[in-house]
C-alpha positions in Angstrom: 0.0 0.0 0.0 1.3 3.4 -0.9 1.7 6.1 1.7 0.3 9.6 1.1 2.8 12.3 0.4 0.3 15.1 1.2 -2.0 15.8 4.1 -5.7 15.1 3.8 -7.7 18.1 2.5 -11.3 19.0 2.2 -12.3 21.0 -0.9 -10.6 22.1 -4.1 -9.8 25.8 -4.5 -11.8 27.5 -7.3 -9.3 28.9 -9.8 -9.8 32.0 -12.0 -11.0 30.5 -15.3 -9.0 30.6 -18.5 -11.2 31.4 -21.5 -10.1 30.0 -24.8 -11.7 32.0 -27.6 -13.2 30.3 -30.7 -10.2 31.2 -32.8 -7.9 29.4 -30.4 -9.4 26.0 -30.2 -10.5 23.3 -32.7 -14.2 22.7 -31.7 -16.8 23.3 -34.4 -20.5 23.1 -34.0 -20.5 20.8 -37.0 -18.9 18.2 -34.7 -21.8 18.5 -32.1 -24.9 16.5 -32.6 -28.1 18.2 -33.8 -29.9 17.1 -30.6 -27.3 18.6 -28.3 -27.4 21.9 -30.3 -31.2 22.1 -30.0 -30.9 21.8 -26.2 -28.1 24.3 -25.9 -29.9 26.9 -28.1 -33.3 26.4 -26.4 -31.7 27.0 -23.0 -29.9 30.0 -24.3 -33.0 31.5 -25.9 -34.8 31.1 -22.5 -32.2 33.2 -20.8 -30.2 30.4 -19.2 -26.5 29.6 -19.3 -25.8 26.6 -21.5 -22.5 24.7 -21.8 -21.4 21.5 -23.4 -19.3 19.9 -20.7 -17.2 16.9 -19.7 -16.0 14.1 -21.9 -17.7 15.5 -25.0 -15.5 18.7 -24.8 -12.5 16.7 -24.0 -12.9 14.3 -26.9 -13.6 17.1 -29.3 -10.4 18.8 -28.2 -8.6 15.5 -28.8 -9.9 15.4 -32.3 -12.2 12.5 -31.6 -16.0 12.0 -32.1 -17.8 12.0 -28.7 -20.3 9.2 -28.0 -22.2 11.4 -25.6 -23.0 15.1 -25.3 -23.7 16.3 -21.8 -24.9 19.8 -20.9 -24.6 21.9 -17.8 -26.8 24.9 -17.0 -28.0 27.2 -14.3 -31.6 26.1 -15.0 -33.1 24.0 -12.3 -34.2 20.4 -13.2 -37.8 21.5 -13.0 -37.2 24.4 -15.4 -35.4 22.2 -17.9 -38.2 19.6 -17.7 -40.7 22.4 -18.4 -38.8 23.5 -21.6 -38.7 20.0 -23.2 -41.7 17.8 -23.5 -39.4 15.0 -24.6 -37.6 14.9 -21.3 -37.7 13.1 -18.0 -36.2 13.8 -14.6 -34.3 10.9 -13.1 -32.2 10.2 -9.9 -32.6 11.0 -6.3 -29.1 11.4 -4.9 -28.4 13.7 -7.9 -31.4 14.8 -10.0 -30.7 15.2 -13.7 -32.8 15.6 -16.8 -32.7 13.4 -19.9 -33.9 15.0 -23.1 -34.8 12.2 -25.5 -34.4 12.4 -29.3 -35.2 9.0 -30.6 -32.3 6.8 -29.4 -30.1 9.7 -28.5 -30.3 11.1 -25.0 -28.9 14.4 -24.0 -28.1 14.6 -20.3 -28.7 18.0 -18.7 -27.4 18.8 -15.2 -27.8 21.8 -13.1 -24.6 23.5 -11.8 -23.7 22.0 -8.5 -22.3 23.5 -5.3 -20.2 21.9 -2.6 -22.1 19.3 -0.6 -23.5 20.5 2.7 -22.2 18.8 5.9 -25.5 17.0 6.4 -25.1 15.4 2.9 -21.8 13.7 3.8 -21.7 10.5 5.8 -19.1 9.8 8.6 -16.9 8.0 6.1 -16.7 11.1 3.9 -19.0 9.8 1.1 -21.6 12.0 -0.4 -25.2 10.8 0.2 -27.1 13.6 -1.5 -25.9 15.9 -4.2 -28.8 18.3 -5.0 -27.1 21.5 -3.8 -27.0 23.9 -6.7 -24.4 26.6 -7.4 -22.7 28.3 -10.3 -20.3 27.3 -13.1 -17.2 27.8 -10.9 -18.5 25.6 -8.1 -19.7 23.0 -10.6 -16.3 22.8 -12.1 -14.8 22.3 -8.6 -17.2 19.4 -8.1 -16.0 17.4 -11.1 -13.5 14.7 -10.5 -10.8 15.2 -13.2 -9.4 18.4 -14.8 -9.9 16.9 -18.3 -13.6 16.6 -17.5 -14.0 20.2 -16.3 -13.9 22.0 -19.6 -17.0 24.0 -20.7 -18.0 24.9 -24.2 -20.1 28.0 -24.2 -22.8 28.1 -26.9 -23.2 31.9 -26.4 -19.8 32.7 -27.9 -18.3 29.3 -28.7 -15.4 29.7 -26.3 -14.1 27.0 -23.9 -13.7 27.8 -20.2 -11.0 25.9 -18.3 -11.0 26.3 -14.5 -8.4 23.6 -13.5 -5.8 23.2 -16.2 -7.7 20.7 -18.2 -6.1 21.8 -21.4 -2.7 21.4 -20.0 -3.5 18.0 -18.6 -4.6 16.9 -22.1 -1.3 18.2 -23.5 0.6 16.3 -20.7 -1.6 13.2 -21.1 -2.2 13.2 -17.4 -5.2 12.2 -15.3 -5.3 14.9 -12.6 -7.8 15.3 -9.9 -9.6 18.5 -9.0 -8.7 18.9 -5.4 -6.9 16.5 -3.1 -7.0 13.0 -4.6 -7.3 11.3 -1.2 -10.4 13.4 -0.4 -12.0 12.7 -3.8 -11.4 8.9 -3.4 -12.9 9.0 0.0 -16.0 10.8 -1.3 -16.4 8.1 -3.8 -14.0 5.2 -4.0 -15.2 4.2 -7.5 -13.2 7.2 -8.7 -10.1 5.0 -8.4 -11.6 2.7 -11.0 -12.7 5.7 -13.1 -9.3 7.2 -13.0 -7.7 4.0 -14.3 -10.4 3.6 -16.9 -9.8 7.1 -18.4 -6.1 6.5 -18.4 -6.6 3.2 -20.3 -9.2 4.8 -22.7 -7.2 7.9 -23.5 -3.7 6.5 -23.3 -2.9 8.8 -20.4 -1.3 8.2 -17.0 -2.4 9.1 -13.5 -0.3 11.9 -12.1 1.9 11.1 -9.1 -0.6 12.5 -6.5 -3.5 10.6 -8.0 -1.5 7.3 -8.1 -0.1 7.6 -4.6 -3.6 8.2 -3.1 -5.1 5.1 -4.8 -4.9 3.3 -1.4 -7.9 5.4 -0.3 -9.9 3.9 -3.1 -8.4 0.4 -2.6 -9.3 0.3 1.1 -12.9 1.5 0.6 -14.2 -0.2 -2.6 -15.4 -3.1 -0.6 -18.1 -0.8 0.8 -19.5 -0.1 -2.7 -22.5 -2.3 -3.8 -21.4 -5.2 -6.0 -24.0 -4.1 -8.5 -22.3 -0.8 -9.0 -18.9 -2.5 -9.3 -20.3 -4.7 -12.0 -21.3 -1.7 -14.0 -17.8 -0.2 -13.6 -16.2 -3.5 -14.6 -18.2 -3.6 -17.8 -17.1 -0.1 -18.7 -13.5 -1.1 -18.1 -13.6 -4.3 -20.1 -16.3 -3.9 -22.7 -15.7 -0.4 -24.1 -12.9 -1.1 -26.6 -9.9 -0.7 -24.3 -10.2 -3.9 -22.2 -6.6 -5.0 -22.4 -5.3 -1.5 -21.5 -7.8 -1.5 -18.6 -6.4 -4.8 -17.4 -2.9 -3.4 -17.3 -4.1 -0.2 -15.6 -5.9 -2.2 -12.9 -2.8 -4.4 -12.3 -0.6 -1.3 -12.1 -3.0 0.4 -9.7 -3.5 -2.8 -7.7 -7.3 -2.6 -8.0 -8.1 -5.7 -10.1 -8.7 -7.8 -7.0 -11.6 -5.5 -6.0 -13.5 -6.7 -9.1 -12.1 -10.2 -9.9 -10.1 -11.5 -7.0 -9.3 -14.9 -8.5 -8.2 -13.4 -11.8 -5.9 -11.1 -9.9 -4.5 -14.0 -7.9 -3.8 -16.2 -10.9 -2.1 -13.3 -12.7 0.0 -12.5 -9.6 1.0 -16.2 -9.5 2.2 -15.8 -13.2 -0.1 -18.5 -14.7 1.1 -17.9 -18.2 -1.6 -19.9 -20.1 -4.3 -18.2 -18.1 -2.9 -14.8 -18.7 -2.6 -15.5 -22.4 -6.3 -16.6 -22.4 -7.5 -13.5 -20.6 -5.5 -11.2 -22.9 -6.7 -13.1 -26.0 -10.3 -12.6 -24.9 -9.8 -8.9 -24.2 -8.0 -8.3 -27.6 -10.9 -10.1 -29.3 -13.4 -8.0 -27.4 -11.7 -4.8 -28.1 -11.6 -5.6 -31.8 -15.3 -6.4 -31.8 -16.1 -3.1 -30.2 -13.9 -1.2 -32.8 -15.8 -3.0 -35.6 -19.2 -2.2 -34.1 -20.0 -5.8 -33.3 -21.8 -7.0 -30.2 -20.0 -7.8 -27.0 -21.7 -9.5 -24.1 -20.9 -9.5 -20.3 -21.7 -13.2 -20.1 -18.8 -14.0 -22.5 -16.4 -11.9 -20.4 -17.5 -13.6 -17.2 -17.2 -17.0 -18.9 -13.6 -16.2 -19.8 -12.5 -14.6 -16.5 -13.9 -17.5 -14.4 -13.3 -20.4 -16.8 -10.1 -21.6 -15.0 -11.9 -21.5 -11.6 -14.9 -23.4 -13.0 -12.7 -26.0 -14.8 -10.6 -26.7 -11.7 -13.6 -27.0 -9.5 -15.4 -29.3 -12.0 -12.3 -31.5 -12.2 -12.5 -31.9 -8.4 -16.3 -32.7 -8.5 -16.4 -35.1 -11.4 -14.6 -38.1 -9.8 -17.5 -38.2 -7.2 -19.8 -40.0 -9.7 -20.9 -36.9 -11.7 -20.9 -36.5 -15.4 -18.7 -33.7 -16.7 -21.8 -31.6 -17.5 -23.1 -32.1 -14.0 -19.7 -31.2 -12.6 -19.5 -28.0 -14.6 -23.0 -27.0 -13.5 -22.2 -27.6 -9.8 -18.9 -25.8 -10.2 -20.6 -22.8 -11.9 -23.0 -22.4 -9.1 -20.1 -22.3 -6.5 -17.8 -20.0 -8.5 -20.6 -17.5 -9.5 -21.8 -17.3 -5.9 -18.3 -16.3 -4.8 -17.9 -13.8 -7.7 -21.2 -12.1 -7.0 -19.9 -10.8 -3.7 -17.5 -8.6 -5.8 -19.3 -7.9 -9.0 -23.0 -8.8 -9.1 -23.6 -9.8 -12.7 -27.3 -10.1 -13.5 -28.7 -13.6 -14.1 -29.5 -12.7 -17.7 -25.7 -12.5 -18.2 -24.5 -15.3 -15.9 -26.8 -17.8 -17.6 -25.1 -17.3 -21.0 -21.7 -17.8 -19.2 -23.0 -21.1 -17.8 -24.3 -22.1 -21.2 -20.9 -21.5 -22.8 -19.2 -23.6 -20.1 -21.7 -26.5 -20.3 -21.4 -26.5 -24.1 -17.6 -27.1 -23.8 -18.4 -30.3 -21.9 -21.2 -31.3 -24.2 -19.2 -30.9 -27.3 -16.5 -33.2 -25.9 -18.9 -36.2 -25.9 -21.5 -35.2 -28.6 -22.5 -37.7 -31.3 -25.4 -38.0 -33.7 -28.6 -36.2 -32.6 -26.7 -34.6 -29.7 -24.6 -32.7 -32.2 -27.8 -31.3 -33.8 -29.1 -30.2 -30.4 -25.9 -28.5 -29.6 -25.9 -26.7 -33.0 -29.4 -25.5 -32.3 -28.4 -24.0 -28.9 -28.7 -20.1 -28.9 -25.1 -19.9 -27.5 -23.5 -22.4 -29.8 -21.6 -19.7 -31.8 -20.4 -18.1 -28.6 -19.3 -21.5 -27.4 -17.3 -22.1 -30.6 -15.7 -18.6 -30.3 -14.8 -19.6 -26.7 -13.3 -22.8 -27.9 -11.2 -20.9 -30.5 -9.7 -18.8 -27.7 -8.9 -21.9 -25.6 -7.2 -23.5 -28.6 -5.3 -20.3 -29.5 -3.5 -20.3 -26.1 -2.7 -24.0 -26.3 -5.2 -25.4 -23.8 -5.5 -29.2 -24.0 -9.3 -29.4 -24.7 -9.4 -32.6 -26.8 -12.0 -31.3 -29.2 -12.0 -31.2 -33.0 -12.0 -27.4 -33.4 -12.3 -27.4 -37.2 -15.4 -29.6 -37.1 -17.2 -27.3 -34.7 -16.1 -24.2 -36.6 -17.4 -25.5 -39.8 -20.8 -26.2 -38.2 -20.9 -22.7 -36.6 -20.1 -21.1 -40.0 -23.2 -22.6 -41.4 -25.4 -20.6 -39.0 -26.2 -17.0 -39.9 -25.4 -14.7 -37.0 -28.4 -13.4 -35.2 -28.9 -9.6 -35.0 -27.9 -8.4 -31.6 -28.5 -4.9 -30.4 -25.2 -3.5 -29.1 -25.3 -2.0 -25.6 -22.8 0.7 -24.9 -20.8 0.4 -21.7 -18.8 3.7 -21.9 -21.6 6.1 -21.3 -20.4 7.5 -18.0 -18.3 10.6 -17.9 -19.2 12.3 -14.6 -19.9 9.4 -12.3 -22.7 7.0 -11.2 -25.8 7.4 -13.4 -29.0 7.9 -11.5 -31.5 5.1 -11.9 -34.8 6.0 -13.4 -37.7 5.8 -11.1 -40.3 3.2 -11.8 -43.3 4.3 -13.7 -46.3 3.4 -11.5 -48.9 4.4 -14.1 -47.3 2.0 -16.6 -47.7 -0.8 -14.1 -51.4 0.0 -13.6 -50.9 1.5 -10.2 -52.4 4.8 -9.2 -50.0 7.5 -8.2 -50.7 9.4 -4.9 -52.9 12.4 -5.2 
């Protein structure tokens, strides 16, 4: 564990902003989505401040195409909701507004102020975040300097409060304020810092890296469901292998996948080759716009554990399929304590594991039933990865590949896992009317 080189502090100092005029930066409105421009101009026409903010501005400055456009304003959530019929307010800890344009969602947040003492729990974590302020206080509330850049629709300038432009030039992830305090407020920021470093090809600055122990020591207090979402953003957003290296370097992989971390620390070469081959394949699929599934990732990460446990169970009079099923229940129950993968994704992982065992003994009609299984193609892809790293699987790979190639791929809607720039997304409240329940008068 790394010792801190600086004393614990409370809040970041608000710096005098640096305003970069339109002629001095590369952002053009042509690069901003029509939906985002509609929201920006509507807020401006109603007399409100309206800024494009966060990762969208950062990516535009880097010459990339943002996947999201988030907006910050001095309008309260209720006022934003009143301006857009195609919007909904979500969240409790931090209320935001989603303005919906078909499949594109523009997230609008109200400028935040520092949390009030009553909103901070004894461990330093923020419980409620609906204290509104101005643009300067909002910038101070953001986690990293590269995410605290504001594009002003009024004059097309970029406002930089905390050296975000310099951090981009330096390729550094720098916290706004004392990193130890920011980790203590929300330990997940440790994972986010490493994710951005992996995604952008940046490095954590020395202060942020030295203070990672504050995240490391407190991540166990974060709900496993939230850690699952963070894990998917790390590994299923097109920079999975880089994220693995960042997590190993920051000693945080064990907080998400402890057995994976243990095997890598023990230098199990074939296991590491298998994990890296899986992540390289996943990154390539993302870059090509093809679907990636959490179940396949879990199947790969936990395969060695399931296989070893199944080998221990099988001699007790179980078939290999029965042994794999029993092992899967045990291993997934253990993993759920760290990253709570929903059953709709763990079941595909189980299917992939079981199909490995079924393919080993399949003959005649059993082959037909395997080929008809919805996860057969995924199981063959899994077998390819096993074969590529030299695992002794005893299967005729070419035979199963040829069968899989005869099946047209089913259309799968691709879910994005990198849609989080500022932090935890609020959950949408349930719609009681939709369920046929009366709302209170």
